C-alpha positions as CSV (number, residue, x, y, z in Angstrom):
1,M,136.7,66.4,110.6
2,P,135.0,67.2,107.4
3,T,136.4,69.8,105.2
4,Q,133.5,70.4,102.9
5,D,130.3,72.2,103.7
6,E,128.0,69.3,104.2
7,W,125.1,71.6,104.9
8,G,125.6,73.4,101.6
9,H,123.9,70.6,99.8
10,D,120.6,70.9,101.6
11,P,118.0,72.8,99.5
12,T,116.7,74.6,102.7
13,V,120.2,75.8,103.7
14,Q,120.7,76.9,100.1
15,M,117.5,78.8,100.1
16,M,118.2,80.5,103.5
17,R,121.6,81.5,102.2
18,R,120.1,83.2,99.2
19,I,117.5,85.0,101.4
20,F,120.3,86.3,103.8
21,S,122.4,87.4,101.0
22,L,119.5,89.3,99.3
23,M,118.5,90.8,102.7
24,E,122.0,92.0,103.1
25,N,122.5,93.5,99.7
26,S,119.0,95.2,100.0
27,Q,120.0,96.6,103.4
28,K,123.3,97.9,102.0
29,D,121.4,99.6,99.1
30,L,118.8,101.2,101.5
31,L,121.5,102.6,103.8
32,R,123.4,103.9,100.8
33,D,120.3,105.5,99.5
34,L,119.4,107.1,102.9
35,N,123.0,108.2,103.3
36,I,123.3,106.5,106.6
37,S,126.8,105.5,107.9
38,L,127.2,101.8,108.6
39,F,128.6,103.1,112.0
40,D,125.4,105.0,112.8
41,P,124.7,103.9,116.5
42,R,121.0,103.8,115.8
43,L,121.5,100.9,113.3
44,R,122.4,98.3,115.9
45,R,119.0,98.6,117.6
46,A,117.1,99.1,114.4
47,R,118.6,96.0,112.8
48,S,118.2,93.9,116.0
49,R,114.6,94.8,116.2
50,A,114.0,94.3,112.4
51,R,115.3,90.8,112.7
52,D,113.1,90.0,115.7
53,L,110.1,91.6,113.8
54,F,111.0,89.5,110.7
55,E,111.5,86.3,112.6
56,Q,108.0,87.0,114.3
57,T,106.1,87.8,111.0
58,W,107.6,85.6,108.4
59,P,105.9,82.3,109.3
60,L,102.6,84.0,109.3
61,A,103.3,85.8,106.3
62,M,104.1,82.5,104.5
63,Q,101.0,80.9,106.0
64,K,98.8,83.7,104.8
65,E,100.6,83.6,101.3
66,I,101.7,87.1,101.7
67,V,105.4,85.9,101.2
68,S,105.9,82.8,99.0
69,N,109.6,83.0,97.8
70,E,112.9,84.5,98.4
71,R,112.2,87.9,97.0
72,G,109.0,88.1,99.1
73,A,111.0,87.3,102.3
74,T,113.5,90.0,101.4
75,L,110.8,92.5,100.7
76,L,109.2,91.6,104.2
77,Y,112.5,92.2,105.9
78,M,113.1,95.4,104.2
79,H,109.6,96.6,105.4
80,C,110.6,95.5,108.9
81,L,113.9,97.3,108.7
82,A,112.1,100.6,107.4
83,H,109.8,100.4,110.2
84,T,112.4,100.0,112.8
85,L,114.6,102.6,111.3
86,S,111.7,105.0,111.6
87,L,111.2,104.1,115.2
88,N,115.1,104.9,115.7
89,G,114.8,108.4,114.3
90,I,115.9,107.6,110.8
91,E,113.5,109.0,108.2
92,V,112.6,106.5,105.4
93,P,110.9,107.7,102.4
94,E,107.4,106.4,102.0
95,Q,108.2,104.7,98.6
96,V,110.6,102.5,100.4
97,S,108.0,101.3,103.1
98,S,105.3,100.8,100.4
99,K,107.3,98.9,97.7
100,D,104.8,95.9,98.3
101,E,101.4,97.1,99.4
102,R,100.4,93.5,100.5
103,I,103.3,93.3,102.8
104,A,102.7,96.9,104.0
105,M,99.2,96.2,104.9
106,F,100.0,92.8,106.5
107,L,102.7,94.5,108.8
108,R,100.4,97.4,109.8
109,K,97.8,94.8,110.9
110,E,100.4,92.7,112.9
111,L,102.0,95.7,114.3
112,R,98.8,96.9,116.1
């Protein structure tokens, strides 16, 4: 049984780990800024839906060149999270959901 992280040398795996780390840090910052407890019962549903929405829209956003790097993927996720937080009764200031107007417009079109 290998003791090393054999997957860790794969550039795609490294990229995904960086994206997930950026997403997690951005999410923590947003929740702190919104003064939302990590134990708020609305978060589970909002995070689950944000993940689904991100997974659904990310390939298309890459294809349409709305998102082209790790930072863009993180911004897309944060827009998805802001949207689903709002759907779950958590007010998200507009400046959060409009950080990247191209992503905001893309999601508005895809969410119709």
